[in-house]
Backbone as a printed PyTorch tensor [residue, N CA C, xyz], in Angstrom:
tensor([[[-50.1770, -79.5050,  42.4010],
         [-49.3360, -80.6580,  42.2050],
         [-48.3210, -80.3490,  41.1150]],

        [[-47.0650, -80.6910,  41.3560],
         [-46.0150, -80.4400,  40.3860],
         [-46.0300, -81.5070,  39.3210]],

        [[-45.7810, -81.0870,  38.1030],
         [-45.7610, -82.0140,  36.9850],
         [-44.3370, -82.2830,  36.5480]],

        [[-44.0560, -83.5170,  36.1780],
         [-42.7490, -83.8980,  35.6840],
         [-42.8040, -84.0600,  34.1750]],

        [[-43.9270, -83.7580,  33.5720],
         [-44.1580, -83.9530,  32.1500],
         [-43.6060, -82.7710,  31.3670]],

        [[-42.9770, -83.0670,  30.2390],
         [-42.4520, -82.0240,  29.3720],
         [-43.2140, -82.0580,  28.0760]],

        [[-43.9480, -80.9960,  27.7930],
         [-44.6920, -80.9140,  26.5460],
         [-43.9370, -80.1080,  25.5100]],

        [[-44.4660, -80.0610,  24.3260],
         [-43.8410, -79.3160,  23.2350],
         [-43.7280, -77.8450,  23.5910]],

        [[-44.6800, -77.2930,  24.3220],
         [-44.6220, -75.8910,  24.6930],
         [-43.3940, -75.6100,  25.5340]],

        [[-43.0740, -76.4860,  26.4680],
         [-41.9290, -76.2600,  27.3410],
         [-40.6370, -76.2270,  26.5510]],

        [[-40.4910, -77.0890,  25.5750],
         [-39.2830, -77.0730,  24.7600],
         [-39.1700, -75.7760,  23.9840]],

        [[-40.2710, -75.2640,  23.4950],
         [-40.2490, -74.0360,  22.7310],
         [-39.9970, -72.8280,  23.6280]],

        [[-40.2900, -72.9540,  24.9010],
         [-40.1590, -71.8210,  25.8030],
         [-38.7090, -71.5330,  26.1690]],

        [[-37.8150, -72.4460,  25.9280],
         [-36.4210, -72.2190,  26.2590],
         [-35.7370, -71.5530,  25.0820]],

        [[-35.9690, -70.2520,  24.9670],
         [-35.4700, -69.5150,  23.8100],
         [-35.0600, -68.1070,  24.2100]],

        [[-34.3140, -67.5080,  23.3080],
         [-34.0650, -66.0840,  23.3830],
         [-34.8320, -65.4910,  22.2090]],

        [[-35.7260, -64.5820,  22.4930],
         [-36.6200, -64.0440,  21.4720],
         [-36.3820, -62.5610,  21.2460]],

        [[-36.6100, -62.1540,  20.0350],
         [-36.6380, -60.7390,  19.6950],
         [-37.7190, -60.5650,  18.6490]],

        [[-38.6260, -59.6310,  18.8730],
         [-39.7630, -59.4580,  17.9790],
         [-39.3940, -58.5480,  16.8260]],

        [[-39.7100, -58.9530,  15.6340],
         [-39.4740, -58.1320,  14.4540],
         [-40.8200, -57.7300,  13.8590]],

        [[-40.7870, -56.9050,  12.8200],
         [-42.0300, -56.4820,  12.1780],
         [-42.7430, -57.6500,  11.5140]],

        [[-41.9760, -58.6170,  11.0170],
         [-42.5800, -59.6890,  10.2390],
         [-42.7020, -61.0090,  10.9830]],

        [[-41.7780, -61.2920,  11.8460],
         [-41.8100, -62.5940,  12.5220],
         [-40.9710, -62.5300,  13.7800]],

        [[-41.0870, -63.5460,  14.5410],
         [-40.3300, -63.6730,  15.7550],
         [-39.0010, -64.3470,  15.4120]],

        [[-37.8970, -63.7290,  15.7690],
         [-36.5790, -64.3240,  15.5830],
         [-36.1800, -64.9370,  16.9180]],

        [[-35.5490, -66.1010,  16.8770],
         [-35.2100, -66.7450,  18.1320],
         [-33.9670, -67.6020,  18.0230]],

        [[-33.3710, -67.8350,  19.1820],
         [-32.2360, -68.7290,  19.3370],
         [-32.6410, -69.7340,  20.4120]],

        [[-32.5420, -71.0090,  20.1090],
         [-32.9130, -72.0310,  21.0840],
         [-31.8220, -72.1830,  22.1420]],

        [[-32.2570, -72.2800,  23.3850],
         [-31.3470, -72.6030,  24.4830],
         [-31.8540, -73.8470,  25.2150]],

        [[-32.5080, -74.7320,  24.4820],
         [-33.0820, -75.9400,  25.0700],
         [-32.0250, -76.9940,  25.3670]],

        [[-30.8560, -76.8970,  24.7350],
         [-29.8120, -77.9040,  24.9500],
         [-28.4780, -77.2200,  25.2070]],

        [[-27.6280, -77.9100,  25.9620],
         [-26.2840, -77.4130,  26.2170],
         [-26.0640, -76.8800,  27.6200]],

        [[-27.0250, -77.0950,  28.4930],
         [-26.9080, -76.6030,  29.8670],
         [-25.9720, -77.4800,  30.6900]],

        [[-25.3150, -76.8560,  31.6880],
         [-24.5080, -77.5520,  32.6860],
         [-25.0840, -77.2270,  34.0600]],

        [[-24.7820, -78.0960,  35.0370],
         [-25.3880, -77.9600,  36.3590],
         [-24.3610, -78.2570,  37.4390]],

        [[-24.5430, -77.5670,  38.5770],
         [-23.7300, -77.8510,  39.7600],
         [-24.5720, -77.6070,  41.0050]],

        [[-24.5330, -78.5430,  41.9450],
         [-25.2040, -78.3630,  43.2340],
         [-24.4210, -77.3550,  44.0600]],

        [[-25.1370, -76.6740,  44.9520],
         [-24.4960, -75.7260,  45.8470],
         [-24.8140, -74.3000,  45.4580]],

        [[-24.0530, -73.3640,  46.0440],
         [-24.3560, -71.9660,  45.8320],
         [-23.0970, -71.1210,  45.9720]],

        [[-22.7820, -70.3640,  44.9470],
         [-21.6810, -69.4130,  44.9800],
         [-21.9870, -68.2860,  43.9970]],

        [[-21.8760, -67.0660,  44.4470],
         [-22.1390, -65.9290,  43.5640],
         [-21.1380, -65.8740,  42.4070]],

        [[-19.9840, -66.4890,  42.5500],
         [-18.9790, -66.5190,  41.4760],
         [-19.4990, -67.2590,  40.2450]],

        [[-20.4800, -68.1260,  40.4120],
         [-20.9820, -68.9370,  39.3070],
         [-21.8120, -68.1270,  38.3050]],

        [[-22.1720, -66.9000,  38.6550],
         [-22.8800, -66.0220,  37.7210],
         [-21.9130, -65.3880,  36.7190]],

        [[-20.6520, -65.3310,  37.0540],
         [-19.6580, -64.6340,  36.2370],
         [-19.3870, -65.3470,  34.9110]],

        [[-19.3140, -64.5980,  33.8190],
         [-19.0000, -65.2320,  32.5370],
         [-17.5830, -65.7940,  32.4890]],

        [[-16.6910, -65.2990,  33.3470],
         [-15.3150, -65.7870,  33.3410],
         [-15.1200, -67.0380,  34.2050]],

        [[-16.1540, -67.4480,  34.9300],
         [-16.0400, -68.6530,  35.7540],
         [-15.8470, -69.8760,  34.8540]],

        [[-14.9290, -70.7470,  35.2180],
         [-14.6390, -71.9620,  34.4490],
         [-15.5870, -73.0760,  34.8950]],

        [[-16.5620, -73.3970,  34.0550],
         [-17.5520, -74.4400,  34.3700],
         [-17.2330, -75.7610,  33.6670]],

        [[-16.0020, -75.9470,  33.2450],
         [-15.6230, -77.1490,  32.4810],
         [-15.8940, -78.4400,  33.2540]],

        [[-15.8220, -78.4050,  34.5730],
         [-16.0540, -79.6100,  35.3760],
         [-17.5250, -79.8250,  35.7420]],

        [[-18.3880, -78.9130,  35.3500],
         [-19.8050, -79.0720,  35.6380],
         [-20.3840, -80.1690,  34.7630]],

        [[-21.4340, -80.7980,  35.2350],
         [-22.0690, -81.9090,  34.5170],
         [-23.1620, -81.4080,  33.5780]],

        [[-23.2520, -82.0020,  32.3970],
         [-24.3760, -81.6610,  31.5090],
         [-25.6950, -82.0730,  32.1540]],

        [[-26.7310, -81.3090,  31.8670],
         [-28.0600, -81.6250,  32.3980],
         [-29.1090, -81.2500,  31.3610]],

        [[-30.1550, -82.0380,  31.2970],
         [-31.2880, -81.7160,  30.4290],
         [-32.1980, -80.7660,  31.1810]],

        [[-32.6550, -79.7380,  30.4970],
         [-33.7080, -78.9060,  31.0630],
         [-35.0160, -79.4420,  30.5100]],

        [[-36.0890, -79.1430,  31.2010],
         [-37.3710, -79.7050,  30.8040],
         [-37.7310, -80.9100,  31.6490]],

        [[-36.8700, -81.2490,  32.5760],
         [-37.1160, -82.3330,  33.5230],
         [-36.4950, -81.9190,  34.8540]],

        [[-37.0320, -82.4290,  35.9200],
         [-36.5110, -82.0600,  37.2310],
         [-35.1330, -82.6710,  37.4440]],

        [[-34.3230, -82.0100,  38.2540],
         [-32.9580, -82.4870,  38.4400],
         [-32.8950, -83.8530,  39.1110]],

        [[-33.9410, -84.2370,  39.8190],
         [-33.9670, -85.5950,  40.3990],
         [-33.9360, -86.6530,  39.3040]],

        [[-34.5080, -86.3580,  38.1470],
         [-34.4990, -87.2980,  37.0210],
         [-33.1710, -87.2980,  36.2820]],

        [[-32.2860, -86.4070,  36.6460],
         [-30.9740, -86.2900,  36.0060],
         [-29.8530, -86.7640,  36.9270]],

        [[-30.1990, -87.5320,  37.9580],
         [-29.1850, -88.1170,  38.8310],
         [-28.9900, -87.4320,  40.1690]],

        [[-29.7690, -86.4140,  40.4710],
         [-29.6440, -85.6980,  41.7380],
         [-30.8130, -86.0800,  42.6460]],

        [[-30.9230, -87.3700,  42.9060],
         [-32.0290, -87.9580,  43.6590],
         [-32.1410, -87.3350,  45.0420]],

        [[-33.3680, -86.9510,  45.3830],
         [-33.7020, -86.4120,  46.7010],
         [-32.9070, -85.1660,  47.0650]],

        [[-32.4010, -84.4280,  46.0810],
         [-31.6460, -83.2180,  46.3810],
         [-32.5810, -82.0270,  46.4990]],

        [[-32.4830, -81.3240,  47.6020],
         [-33.1720, -80.0640,  47.8270],
         [-32.1160, -79.0420,  48.2290]],

        [[-32.3130, -77.8210,  47.8250],
         [-31.3570, -76.7610,  48.1330],
         [-31.0370, -75.9680,  46.8850]],

        [[-29.8440, -75.3650,  46.8780],
         [-29.4190, -74.5290,  45.7670],
         [-28.7150, -75.3380,  44.6970]],

        [[-28.9210, -74.9180,  43.4680],
         [-28.2100, -75.4580,  42.3230],
         [-28.1290, -74.3780,  41.2550]],

        [[-27.1160, -74.4690,  40.4190],
         [-26.9200, -73.4860,  39.3530],
         [-26.8930, -74.1780,  38.0070]],

        [[-27.4870, -73.5200,  37.0400],
         [-27.4450, -73.9270,  35.6380],
         [-26.6500, -72.8600,  34.8870]],

        [[-25.8890, -73.3020,  33.8890],
         [-25.1680, -72.3620,  33.0310],
         [-25.2050, -72.8610,  31.5930]],

        [[-25.2610, -71.9030,  30.6650],
         [-25.1810, -72.2250,  29.2500],
         [-24.4270, -71.1000,  28.5470]],

        [[-23.6070, -71.4910,  27.5900],
         [-22.9080, -70.5380,  26.7250],
         [-23.6910, -70.4750,  25.4170]],

        [[-23.9520, -69.2590,  24.9440],
         [-24.7510, -69.0860,  23.7360],
         [-24.2820, -67.8400,  22.9790]],

        [[-24.2440, -67.9510,  21.6860],
         [-23.9730, -66.7880,  20.8480],
         [-25.3110, -66.1420,  20.4960]],

        [[-25.4160, -64.8580,  20.7510],
         [-26.6280, -64.1160,  20.4160],
         [-26.3020, -63.2990,  19.1680]],

        [[-26.8650, -63.6910,  18.0290],
         [-26.5110, -63.0150,  16.7790],
         [-27.0580, -61.5840,  16.7260]],

        [[-26.2480, -60.6860,  16.1810],
         [-26.6830, -59.2910,  16.0570],
         [-27.8900, -59.1660,  15.1280]],

        [[-28.1380, -60.1920,  14.3170],
         [-29.3220, -60.1530,  13.4520],
         [-30.6070, -60.0700,  14.2770]],

        [[-30.6000, -60.5810,  15.5030],
         [-31.7840, -60.4430,  16.3610],
         [-32.0490, -58.9700,  16.6450]],

        [[-30.9980, -58.2430,  16.9420],
         [-31.1440, -56.8090,  17.2180],
         [-31.5340, -56.0640,  15.9440]],

        [[-30.8910, -56.4150,  14.8470],
         [-31.1550, -55.7350,  13.5810],
         [-32.5930, -55.9270,  13.1150]],

        [[-33.1970, -57.0810,  13.4260],
         [-34.5570, -57.3870,  12.9960],
         [-35.6140, -56.9180,  13.9910]],

        [[-35.1820, -56.4930,  15.1540],
         [-36.1300, -56.1600,  16.2170],
         [-36.9300, -54.9070,  15.8960]],

        [[-38.2020, -54.9600,  16.2180],
         [-39.0910, -53.8190,  16.0620],
         [-38.6170, -52.7050,  16.9890]],

        [[-38.2650, -51.5670,  16.4430],
         [-37.7760, -50.4150,  17.1880],
         [-36.5750, -50.7530,  18.0670]],

        [[-35.7960, -51.7420,  17.6270],
         [-34.5940, -52.1600,  18.3810],
         [-34.9630, -52.4320,  19.8410]],

        [[-36.0020, -53.2050,  20.0370],
         [-36.6030, -53.4460,  21.3510],
         [-35.8320, -54.3620,  22.2710]],

        [[-36.5500, -55.2250,  22.9220],
         [-35.9970, -56.0820,  23.9600],
         [-35.7110, -57.4790,  23.4420]],

        [[-34.7650, -58.1330,  24.1250],
         [-34.6390, -59.5810,  24.0210],
         [-35.4580, -60.1500,  25.1630]],

        [[-36.0550, -61.2830,  24.9240],
         [-36.7790, -61.9580,  25.9950],
         [-36.1590, -63.3290,  26.1500]],

        [[-35.6410, -63.5920,  27.3280],
         [-35.0290, -64.8840,  27.6230],
         [-36.0540, -65.7030,  28.3860]],

        [[-36.5810, -66.7280,  27.7060],
         [-37.6300, -67.5670,  28.2830],
         [-37.0100, -68.8490,  28.8190]],

        [[-37.2340, -69.0910,  30.1000],
         [-36.6500, -70.2490,  30.7790],
         [-37.6760, -71.2940,  31.1810]],

        [[-38.9360, -71.1040,  30.8820],
         [-39.9530, -72.0700,  31.2710],
         [-40.2450, -71.9640,  32.7540]],

        [[-40.6060, -73.0810,  33.3640],
         [-40.8980, -73.1090,  34.7990],
         [-39.6650, -73.6120,  35.5440]],

        [[-39.4730, -73.0500,  36.7240],
         [-38.3260, -73.3970,  37.5580],
         [-38.8590, -73.6860,  38.9540]],

        [[-38.4240, -74.7660,  39.5370],
         [-38.9080, -75.2290,  40.8330],
         [-37.8030, -75.0280,  41.8820]],

        [[-37.9140, -74.1380,  42.7520],
         [-39.0040, -73.2550,  43.1500],
         [-38.6840, -71.8070,  42.7370]],

        [[-37.7060, -71.1790,  43.3540],
         [-37.3600, -69.8060,  43.0350],
         [-36.0780, -69.7370,  42.2240]],

        [[-35.8350, -68.5640,  41.6070],
         [-34.6230, -68.4190,  40.8000],
         [-34.1740, -66.9740,  40.7070]],

        [[-32.9220, -66.8250,  40.3170],
         [-32.3330, -65.5710,  39.8770],
         [-31.6280, -65.8950,  38.5770]],

        [[-31.8140, -65.0680,  37.5600],
         [-31.1920, -65.3010,  36.2600],
         [-30.2080, -64.1810,  35.9520]],

        [[-29.0930, -64.5640,  35.3530],
         [-28.0110, -63.6430,  35.0410],
         [-27.6160, -63.7930,  33.5850]],

        [[-27.2780, -62.6700,  32.9660],
         [-26.6990, -62.6620,  31.6300],
         [-25.3400, -61.9980,  31.7570]],

        [[-24.2980, -62.7760,  31.4870],
         [-22.9220, -62.2780,  31.5780],
         [-22.6530, -61.5840,  32.9140]],

        [[-23.1520, -62.1980,  33.9970],
         [-22.8980, -61.7080,  35.3450],
         [-23.8450, -60.6360,  35.8340]],

        [[-24.7200, -60.1210,  34.9610],
         [-25.6820, -59.0890,  35.3510],
         [-27.0410, -59.7230,  35.6050]],

        [[-27.6000, -59.4400,  36.7620],
         [-28.9160, -59.9950,  37.1030],
         [-29.9670, -59.4240,  36.1660]],

        [[-30.7510, -60.3160,  35.5450],
         [-31.7910, -59.8750,  34.6090],
         [-33.1960, -60.1630,  35.1240]],

        [[-33.3070, -60.8900,  36.2310],
         [-34.6310, -61.1440,  36.7940],
         [-34.5820, -62.1980,  37.8770]],

        [[-35.6980, -62.2890,  38.5890],
         [-35.8100, -63.3090,  39.6370],
         [-37.2710, -63.6160,  39.9060]],

        [[-37.4800, -64.7730,  40.4880],
         [-38.7870, -65.1730,  40.9850],
         [-38.5580, -65.4820,  42.4570]],

        [[-38.9690, -64.5430,  43.2830],
         [-38.7460, -64.6690,  44.7160],
         [-40.0330, -64.3400,  45.4530]],

        [[-40.0600, -64.6790,  46.7050],
         [-41.2260, -64.3680,  47.5230],
         [-41.3230, -62.8790,  47.8130]],

        [[-42.3060, -62.5120,  48.6060],
         [-42.5470, -61.1040,  48.9140],
         [-41.3320, -60.4270,  49.5310]],

        [[-40.5270, -61.1740,  50.2510],
         [-39.3290, -60.6100,  50.8740],
         [-38.1350, -60.5660,  49.9470]],

        [[-38.2980, -60.9940,  48.7040],
         [-37.1950, -60.9670,  47.7560],
         [-36.2440, -62.1480,  47.8660]],

        [[-36.6330, -63.1760,  48.5950],
         [-35.7930, -64.3520,  48.7990],
         [-36.2510, -65.4640,  47.8540]],

        [[-35.3460, -65.9750,  47.0200],
         [-35.7550, -67.0020,  46.0550],
         [-36.1890, -68.2950,  46.7380]],

        [[-35.8840, -68.4490,  47.9990],
         [-36.3590, -69.6430,  48.7180],
         [-37.8760, -69.6180,  48.8800]],

        [[-38.4950, -68.4770,  48.5750],
         [-39.9450, -68.3370,  48.6520],
         [-40.5920, -68.1890,  47.2780]],

        [[-39.8530, -68.4600,  46.2060],
         [-40.3750, -68.3160,  44.8440],
         [-41.4330, -69.3590,  44.5260]],

        [[-42.2170, -69.0740,  43.5100],
         [-43.2980, -69.9570,  43.0940],
         [-42.8590, -70.8530,  41.9420]],

        [[-43.0570, -72.1570,  42.0790],
         [-42.6790, -73.0960,  41.0210],
         [-43.6500, -73.0470,  39.8440]],

        [[-44.7980, -72.4240,  40.0100],
         [-45.8320, -72.4460,  38.9650],
         [-45.6910, -71.3250,  37.9330]],

        [[-44.7810, -70.3840,  38.1640],
         [-44.6670, -69.2190,  37.2820],
         [-43.6810, -69.4790,  36.1400]],

        [[-44.1130, -69.1650,  34.9140],
         [-43.1900, -69.2200,  33.7820],
         [-42.1900, -68.0850,  33.9200]],

        [[-40.9360, -68.3610,  33.5710],
         [-39.8830, -67.3470,  33.6530],
         [-39.5950, -66.7950,  32.2610]],

        [[-39.7520, -65.5060,  32.1170],
         [-39.4010, -64.8060,  30.8820],
         [-38.8230, -63.4630,  31.3060]],

        [[-37.5360, -63.2820,  31.0810],
         [-36.8580, -62.0720,  31.5150],
         [-36.4600, -61.2410,  30.3060]],

        [[-36.7190, -59.9370,  30.3880],
         [-36.4410, -59.0190,  29.2780],
         [-35.1260, -58.2800,  29.5250]],

        [[-34.4050, -58.1010,  28.4240],
         [-33.1600, -57.3410,  28.4370],
         [-33.2280, -56.3720,  27.2660]],

        [[-32.9950, -55.0930,  27.5070],
         [-33.0020, -54.1020,  26.4300],
         [-31.9290, -54.4600,  25.4110]],

        [[-32.2540, -54.3230,  24.1440],
         [-31.3260, -54.6830,  23.0720],
         [-30.0380, -53.8680,  23.1440]],

        [[-30.0820, -52.6800,  23.7490],
         [-28.8790, -51.8630,  23.8670],
         [-28.1480, -52.0590,  25.1920]],

        [[-28.5550, -53.0550,  25.9790],
         [-27.9120, -53.3270,  27.2620],
         [-26.4820, -53.8230,  27.0160]],

        [[-25.4870, -53.2180,  27.6590],
         [-24.1050, -53.6480,  27.4430],
         [-23.8060, -55.0590,  27.9590]],

        [[-24.7330, -55.6480,  28.7100],
         [-24.5310, -57.0310,  29.1640],
         [-24.5980, -58.0200,  28.0030]],

        [[-25.2580, -57.6310,  26.9070],
         [-25.3570, -58.5140,  25.7390],
         [-24.0950, -58.3820,  24.9030]],

        [[-23.4550, -59.4870,  24.6310],
         [-22.2660, -59.5170,  23.7830],
         [-22.6920, -60.0450,  22.4180]],

        [[-23.0810, -59.1440,  21.5410],
         [-23.5890, -59.5240,  20.2250],
         [-22.5300, -60.2730,  19.4260]],

        [[-22.9360, -61.3720,  18.8100],
         [-22.0790, -62.1960,  17.9430],
         [-20.8780, -62.7780,  18.6870]],

        [[-20.9730, -62.8830,  19.9910],
         [-19.9060, -63.4310,  20.8180],
         [-20.5110, -64.3930,  21.8410]],

        [[-19.6250, -64.9850,  22.6310],
         [-20.0650, -65.8850,  23.6860],
         [-20.7690, -65.0950,  24.7840]],

        [[-21.9340, -65.5720,  25.1870],
         [-22.6910, -65.0370,  26.3140],
         [-22.9510, -66.1820,  27.2770]],

        [[-23.0040, -65.8760,  28.5510],
         [-23.3140, -66.8930,  29.5540],
         [-24.6080, -66.5240,  30.2550]],

        [[-25.5540, -67.4490,  30.1880],
         [-26.7780, -67.3340,  30.9810],
         [-26.5790, -68.2700,  32.1660]],

        [[-26.6860, -67.7170,  33.3650],
         [-26.5460, -68.4970,  34.5910],
         [-27.8450, -68.3520,  35.3850]],

        [[-28.3300, -69.4580,  35.9120],
         [-29.5900, -69.4360,  36.6490],
         [-29.3740, -70.1050,  38.0020]],

        [[-29.5460, -69.3260,  39.0490],
         [-29.4520, -69.8100,  40.4310],
         [-30.8440, -70.2670,  40.8360]],

        [[-30.9580, -71.5170,  41.2670],
         [-32.2530, -72.1150,  41.5880],
         [-32.2480, -72.5830,  43.0390]],

        [[-33.3820, -72.3890,  43.6950],
         [-33.5630, -72.9650,  45.0330],
         [-34.8050, -73.8380,  45.0180]],

        [[-34.6370, -75.0830,  45.4650],
         [-35.7510, -76.0170,  45.6040],
         [-35.8790, -76.3640,  47.0800]],

        [[-37.0520, -76.1010,  47.6570],
         [-37.2040, -76.3710,  49.0930],
         [-37.7270, -77.7850,  49.3780]],

        [[-38.3670, -78.4350,  48.4130],
         [-38.8130, -79.8230,  48.6320],
         [-39.3220, -80.3890,  47.3210]],

        [[-39.4210, -81.6930,  47.2750],
         [-39.9240, -82.3480,  46.0590],
         [-38.9610, -82.1890,  44.9000]],

        [[-39.4990, -82.2400,  43.6830],
         [-38.6740, -82.0880,  42.4990],
         [-38.1590, -80.6690,  42.3620]],

        [[-36.9660, -80.5320,  41.7690],
         [-36.3770, -79.2140,  41.6010],
         [-35.8100, -79.0150,  40.2180]],

        [[-35.5170, -77.7680,  39.9040],
         [-34.8140, -77.4620,  38.6750],
         [-35.6480, -76.7840,  37.6150]],

        [[-35.0550, -76.6950,  36.4230],
         [-35.7000, -76.0480,  35.2850],
         [-36.4990, -77.1060,  34.5280]],

        [[-37.8060, -77.0690,  34.6800],
         [-38.6480, -78.0870,  34.0400],
         [-39.6700, -77.4510,  33.1480]]])
């Protein structure tokens, strides 16, 4: 059964993390997301103009945000500055981990237009993804897709086949 409840853990899971020797450094991405129904590969691009997209809360299904009875594809986007201090503090200059929580049903996640992960069925189709899996995608700290101390775009393509959908 799908839950519409948002606990404190879910809010904390929407972060960009980098592990250091002493503590975990993080940037919250829990607020500032935009949403658009439909599907276009152009929406992954950092140069795409999302000014007309509607703000949406993550941590709740998109039906609770005004998209009643909507099933199908939808995209989320957020602009975020990733400080170079995360890289500087990282143990052995390791990975960033972008935690998105649970997504109903399948997803593909992009950082500045580069695919960083997906939750898809055995055939690789996000229409077969599992809504029960937490999403945490790793990006090497030296990956050129990361624009340190500059604007970065995280775009998440979501497919919901029935019931509630979105990043919850």
